[in-house]
N, C-alpha and C positions, 0 to 999 in steps of 0.2 A: 484592827487596826493601822490606822491610815499614816504615815512618819516621809515626811521631808519634797512633800508639794509644796513647793513655796511659790512665793509670788511678791510683785513690788509693792509699797505699801504695805505689805501684813509684817507685824514685828515676827522673829527668831529668835530662838539659841544660838550666840557663836559660840565659840572657846576650842578648844584641841580636839585632836579624835585621834585617838592611838592609830598610826601608819596601816597595822594587820587589820585593820578592821575595815580601810580604803582598798586593800587589796584585794581582802576577799570579797568584797562586793564589787571588783573585776572583778571577779574570778566566776560568783554566783549572776552575775549578768551574763557569761555567756552559757553557762550551764543552763540556768534558765530559760533565752532563747534555745537554745538545744531540746530541753526536754521537754517543752511546752509549748510549740510551733504556732498554735491557733492562739494562745492566749496572749493575745500581744492588742496593743492599741490603734487605731489604722494611720497613722501619720504618726509625726515626725516634732516636741515645741520645742518651740523657741523658748531662752530662757527671759523673763521677764526682768529681771536685775541686774542683766548684763546690760538689757536694753536702756536701762533708766542714768547708767554710765558711759555709754558707750554708744554711737548714732547706728551704728550696723548692728541688725539684729544676729543675734547667737544661737541659730538650729543645732539642737543638742542630738549629734547622733546616737544610735541605739537609747531612744528615750523615749521607744514603743517598745520596748520590753518592761515587765511587771515582775516586783522581785516577792514571792511568800514566803516569809520566814517565819515559820513555827517559834512558839513558845509555851511555857508553862500554861496553858489555860484561854488560849487565842493567836489568831497569827497575824505580823505585820506585814504590812499590803506596801512597798516604795518603787517611788516609780528607776526604773533601772539608773539614770543618770543619777541616781540620790547623789555621788562621788564627787558631779560635777559641785554641786551648792556647798557640799564639804573645800572640797577644795579651792574655789575661786570664790566664795562668799564667806568663808565661816562657818560653815551651820554646824551646829552639833546637835546631832538627834539625840535621844535620852539615852542615859547609857543602857536604861533592860534593852533594849534595840541592837545596839551593838554589841550586847557581851551573845544575845540573842544571832548573831549576823555571825559572829565569832563560833555558838554552836550548832549555827548548823550545816547536815551533813548535804552531800549533793543531791540534785533534789532530784534527778535518776534512780536515785535508792530506795531500797526495802524500808531504809531507816526511819530517811524522809518523810514517805506517803506515811510511817505509822507514825511519826511523828505529828502530822498533819492531821490522822484522824484520830491521836487522842485527844488532840486540838478543839475536834471540832464534833464531841461526844460519839467517839467509836464511829463515828461516821466518816464510808467514803467522799470525798469533799470532789466536787462539779471539775476542779484540775486533771483528774482521771477519767474522766468517763469517755475517753476517747481510748484508754488502754486497756 
């Protein structure tokens, strides 16, 4: 399930987000970049929400990284800079996503691989094809 891709002229939920979720998102971004260096977008994203309020384009560093967060029965996918939308624009992702982030083990761990498989009908996911 995709979470956190925001664009101007499209509504999104706003609210407060637990600071621990923000910390974990930032940590996971680095861990995902290291664990899955081939599973990246081929370019950086410019924030259209910033561009709508500022004449300068805000290019988001590390926005080419993808986050894959397993939970019961499926996997959330989010842009690596979802933290920007939370901090700069007040985005409040679904509470179930925030809890899955807090519960997410290191992407390089056996526990992570097992959780991804459990969310993928006990099949190995494409994330692990090169390993």
